[in-house]
FILUMTI-279773 format. One line per 5 residues: number of its first residue (from 1); their letters; for each residue x, y, z of N, C-alpha, C. Coordinates in steps of 0.1 Angstrom, whole numbers, plus 5000, padded with zeros to 4 digits. Example, Ala and Ser with C-alpha at 12.3 -4.5 7.8 and 13.67 -1.06 7.14 Angstrom:
2
1 = AS = 5132:4943:5078:5123:4955:5078:5132:4967:5078 | 5128:4978:5071:5137:4989:5071:5129:5000:5079
END
This chain:
166
1 = XXXXX = 4090:2224:6585:4083:2212:6579:4078:2217:6565 | 4080:2208:6555:4075:2210:6542:4064:2200:6539 | 4053:2205:6533:4042:2196:6530:4040:2195:6515 | 4039:2183:6510:4037:2181:6496:4022:2183:6492 | 4019:2181:6479:4006:2183:6474:3996:2174:6481
6 = XXXXX = 4000:2163:6485:3991:2154:6492:3987:2158:6506 | 3994:2168:6511:3992:2172:6525:4000:2165:6535 | 4009:2156:6530:4018:2149:6539:4031:2156:6540 | 4038:2154:6552:4051:2160:6554:4061:2153:6545 | 4069:2161:6538:4079:2155:6529:4093:2158:6533
11 = XXXXX = 4095:2167:6543:4109:2170:6547:4109:2181:6557 | 4121:2184:6563:4122:2195:6573:4136:2200:6572 | 4138:2212:6577:4151:2217:6579:4158:2211:6591 | 4170:2208:6589:4178:2202:6600:4192:2208:6598 | 4196:2217:6607:4210:2223:6606:4212:2230:6593
16 = XXXXX = 4202:2237:6587:4204:2244:6575:4202:2236:6562 | 4201:2223:6563:4199:2215:6552:4185:2209:6551 | 4179:2208:6540:4166:2202:6538:4167:2187:6537 | 4161:2180:6546:4161:2165:6546:4148:2161:6540 | 4148:2153:6530:4136:2148:6524:4133:2134:6528
21 = XXXXX = 4121:2132:6532:4116:2118:6535:4115:2111:6521 | 4111:2099:6522:4110:2092:6509:4098:2097:6501 | 4101:2107:6493:4091:2114:6485:4083:2104:6477 | 4090:2095:6471:4083:2085:6462:4072:2077:6469 | 4073:2076:6483:4063:2069:6490:4050:2077:6492
26 = XXXXX = 4051:2090:6489:4039:2099:6491:4034:2104:6478 | 4041:2104:6468:4036:2110:6455:4036:2099:6445 | 4026:2099:6436:4025:2089:6426:4035:2091:6415 | 4040:2080:6410:4050:2081:6399:4043:2077:6386 | 4050:2079:6375:4044:2075:6362:4041:2060:6361
31 = XXXXX = 4049:2052:6368:4047:2037:6368:4035:2033:6376 | 4030:2042:6385:4018:2039:6393:4006:2046:6388 | 4008:2056:6379:3996:2063:6374:3988:2054:6366 | 3974:2056:6366:3966:2048:6358:3968:2051:6343 | 3968:2040:6335:3970:2041:6321:3958:2049:6315
36 = XXXXX = 3960:2057:6305:3950:2064:6297:3944:2053:6288 | 3931:2050:6289:3925:2040:6281:3926:2044:6266 | 3929:2034:6258:3930:2036:6243:3925:2023:6236 | 3921:2025:6224:3916:2014:6216:3923:2015:6202 | 3928:2004:6198:3936:2004:6185:3929:1994:6175
41 = XXXXX = 3929:1998:6163:3924:1989:6152:3936:1986:6144 | 3937:1974:6139:3948:1969:6131:3942:1960:6120 | 3949:1961:6108:3945:1952:6097:3957:1942:6095 | 3954:1929:6097:3965:1919:6097:3962:1909:6086 | 3973:1907:6078:3972:1897:6067:3975:1884:6073
46 = XXXXX = 3966:1874:6071:3967:1861:6076:3977:1853:6069 | 3984:1843:6075:3994:1835:6069:3989:1826:6058 | 3976:1824:6058:3970:1815:6047:3968:1823:6034 | 3971:1836:6034:3970:1844:6022:3980:1839:6011 | 3976:1841:5999:3985:1839:5987:3986:1852:5980
51 = XXXXX = 3993:1853:5969:3995:1865:5961:3982:1870:5956 | 3973:1861:5952:3960:1865:5946:3948:1865:5956 | 3948:1855:5965:3937:1854:5975:3942:1859:5988 | 3937:1870:5993:3941:1877:6005:3931:1875:6016 | 3936:1871:6027:3927:1870:6039:3932:1880:6049
56 = XXXXX = 3923:1889:6053:3927:1900:6063:3918:1899:6075 | 3923:1902:6086:3916:1903:6099:3916:1918:6103 | 3905:1924:6106:3904:1937:6113:3903:1934:6127 | 3913:1938:6135:3914:1935:6149:3912:1948:6157 | 3904:1947:6168:3902:1959:6177:3906:1955:6191
61 = XXXXX = 3915:1962:6197:3921:1959:6210:3920:1971:6219 | 3916:1969:6231:3916:1980:6241:3927:1978:6251 | 3933:1989:6255:3943:1990:6265:3939:1999:6277 | 3940:1994:6289:3936:2002:6300:3921:2002:6303 | 3914:1993:6296:3900:1992:6298:3895:1979:6293
66 = XXXXX = 3883:1975:6297:3877:1963:6291:3868:1968:6280 | 3871:1965:6268:3864:1970:6256:3850:1966:6256 | 3840:1975:6255:3826:1971:6255:3819:1974:6242 | 3825:1984:6234:3818:1987:6221:3828:1995:6212 | 3825:1994:6200:3833:2001:6190:3826:2003:6177
71 = XXXXX = 3829:2012:6169:3824:2014:6155:3835:2020:6147 | 3836:2015:6135:3847:2020:6126:3844:2016:6111 | 3854:2019:6103:3854:2016:6089:3867:2013:6083 | 3867:2006:6073:3879:2002:6065:3878:2008:6051 | 3889:2014:6046:3889:2020:6033:3900:2014:6025
76 = XXXXX = 3898:2012:6012:3908:2007:6003:3905:2011:5989 | 3915:2010:5980:3913:2013:5966:3907:2001:5959 | 3894:2002:5954:3887:1990:5948:3893:1986:5934 | 3902:1995:5929:3909:1991:5916:3920:1982:5919 | 3924:1981:5932:3936:1972:5936:3932:1960:5944
81 = XXXXX = 3920:1961:5951:3916:1950:5960:3901:1948:5958 | 3896:1936:5956:3882:1933:5955:3878:1924:5966 | 3867:1927:5974:3863:1919:5985:3853:1908:5980 | 3856:1896:5983:3847:1885:5980:3838:1882:5992 | 3843:1883:6004:3834:1881:6016:3840:1889:6028
86 = XXXXX = 3830:1893:6037:3834:1900:6049:3825:1894:6060 | 3830:1888:6070:3823:1881:6081:3827:1887:6094 | 3816:1890:6102:3819:1896:6115:3824:1885:6125 | 3832:1889:6135:3837:1880:6145:3826:1874:6152 | 3829:1863:6160:3818:1854:6165:3815:1857:6180
91 = XXXXX = 3823:1865:6187:3819:1867:6201:3813:1881:6203 | 3805:1882:6214:3798:1895:6216:3788:1896:6204 | 3784:1909:6202:3775:1912:6191:3783:1920:6181 | 3788:1914:6170:3796:1921:6161:3789:1921:6147 | 3791:1932:6140:3784:1935:6128:3794:1940:6117
96 = XXXXX = 3791:1936:6105:3799:1941:6094:3789:1945:6082 | 3792:1956:6076:3784:1961:6065:3793:1963:6053 | 3793:1953:6044:3802:1954:6032:3794:1959:6019 | 3783:1966:6021:3775:1971:6010:3783:1980:6001 | 3792:1988:6007:3800:1998:5999:3814:1992:5995
101 = XXXXX = 3816:1979:5997:3829:1973:5993:3832:1976:5978 | 3823:1976:5969:3826:1979:5955:3832:1993:5954 | 3829:2002:5963:3834:2016:5963:3846:2017:5972 | 3850:2006:5979:3862:2007:5987:3860:2010:6002 | 3848:2006:6007:3846:2009:6021:3838:1998:6027
106 = XXXXX = 3842:1994:6040:3834:1984:6048:3833:1990:6062 | 3820:1990:6067:3818:1995:6080:3817:1983:6090 | 3821:1985:6102:3821:1974:6112:3818:1980:6126 | 3812:1972:6135:3808:1976:6148:3807:1964:6157 | 3807:1966:6170:3805:1955:6180:3802:1961:6193
111 = XXXXX = 3795:1952:6201:3793:1956:6215:3792:1943:6223 | 3794:1944:6236:3793:1933:6245:3790:1938:6259 | 3784:1929:6267:3781:1933:6281:3791:1927:6291 | 3799:1918:6285:3808:1910:6294:3823:1911:6289 | 3826:1917:6278:3840:1918:6273:3841:1908:6261
116 = XXXXX = 3849:1912:6251:3851:1904:6240:3862:1893:6244 | 3861:1881:6238:3871:1871:6241:3881:1870:6230 | 3879:1878:6219:3888:1878:6207:3889:1892:6202 | 3900:1896:6196:3901:1909:6190:3897:1909:6176 | 3894:1898:6170:3890:1897:6156:3876:1902:6154
121 = XXXXX = 3875:1914:6148:3862:1921:6146:3856:1916:6132 | 3865:1915:6122:3860:1911:6109:3871:1903:6102 | 3866:1893:6094:3875:1885:6085:3871:1888:6071 | 3880:1893:6063:3878:1897:6049:3886:1888:6040 | 3879:1883:6030:3886:1875:6020:3884:1883:6007
126 = XXXXX = 3895:1885:6000:3895:1892:5987:3905:1888:5978 | 3905:1895:5966:3915:1893:5955:3923:1906:5953 | 3936:1904:5952:3945:1915:5949:3947:1916:5934 | 3943:1927:5929:3944:1930:5914:3958:1936:5911 | 3964:1942:5921:3977:1948:5921:3984:1944:5933
131 = XXXXX = 3997:1948:5935:4003:1945:5948:3995:1951:5959 | 3994:1944:5970:3985:1948:5981:3987:1962:5986 | 4000:1966:5986:4003:1980:5991:3996:1990:5982 | 3993:1987:5970:3986:1996:5961:3972:1998:5965 | 3966:1989:5973:3952:1990:5977:3951:2001:5988
136 = XXXXX = 3962:2005:5994:3961:2016:6004:3951:2013:6015 | 3951:2001:6021:3941:1997:6031:3944:2004:6044 | 3933:2011:6049:3934:2018:6062:3921:2014:6070 | 3922:2015:6083:3911:2013:6092:3911:2024:6102 | 3899:2028:6106:3897:2039:6116:3885:2036:6125
141 = XXXXX = 3887:2039:6137:3876:2038:6147:3869:2052:6148 | 3856:2052:6148:3849:2064:6150:3846:2067:6165 | 3843:2056:6172:3839:2056:6186:3842:2043:6192 | 3845:2043:6205:3847:2031:6213:3844:2034:6228 | 3840:2024:6235:3837:2026:6249:3840:2014:6258
146 = XXXXX = 3840:2016:6271:3842:2005:6280:3829:1998:6283 | 3829:1988:6292:3817:1981:6296:3807:1989:6303 | 3811:2000:6309:3802:2009:6316:3796:2020:6307 | 3800:2019:6294:3794:2029:6285:3802:2042:6284 | 3813:2043:6291:3822:2055:6291:3830:2055:6278
151 = XXXXX = 3828:2066:6270:3835:2067:6257:3850:2069:6259 | 3857:2064:6250:3872:2066:6250:3874:2079:6242 | 3883:2087:6247:3886:2100:6240:3890:2098:6226 | 3885:2106:6217:3888:2105:6203:3903:2105:6200 | 3911:2112:6208:3926:2112:6206:3932:2099:6210
156 = XXXXX = 3925:2090:6217:3930:2077:6221:3925:2066:6213 | 3919:2069:6201:3915:2059:6191:3926:2058:6181 | 3933:2047:6180:3944:2046:6171:3940:2038:6158 | 3943:2045:6147:3940:2039:6134:3951:2031:6128 | 3947:2023:6118:3957:2015:6111:3959:2021:6097
161 = XXXXX = 3972:2024:6094:3975:2031:6081:3981:2021:6071 | 3982:2008:6074:3987:1998:6065:3983:1984:6070 | 3986:1974:6062:3984:1960:6066:3997:1955:6071 | 3996:1948:6082:4007:1941:6088:4005:1926:6086 | 4016:1918:6086:4016:1904:6085:4013:1898:6098
166 = X = 4006:1887:6098:4003:1879:6111:4015:1873:6116
END
C-alpha cells in the first residue's frame, strides 16, 4: 500500500505492478487550488476624450479577494499633461489628493467595510500638451487589503505602466 501526502491510500502492488487509485480525487490540482489574491491598478482613457481634453479613470480591481482598502499614486510628465480636475469615486470612502499634480503626481486611497461596487477610484480630466504617450502616465499601489484587514502581498500588487483605451 502506498500512502500520499494526505495520508490516504493511493495505490498498491498487484502482481508486480503498481495500481494507482484515482490520485486526482485525493490530491488538489491547480484548478482547485485557491487563487493568490492580487490587486491591479489600471489607467483607462474614456471614450469621451478628445485630442486635447483627456478623461482618465484610475481603476482598482481585486482578484481572489473582496477588496477592502488600497492606497497608491499616479505619476506623469507635467510638461505633457495638465490636470484640470481629479475626483474620487463615489462608493465606499475614496480619497484623492491632487495637490502635487503640477509636479506630476496624484495620490489616491479608499476603504470600505462592505466591498466596493465600482472599480473607479479616481476620474481625472486634463489637457494633453503633447501626444498622451509622451506624458508617461503610470500608476502604482503601495498597499491593499481585504475586508478583514489582511494585507495583499507586495508582489501581488500590479501596477499600470501605460494608459489603455476604454
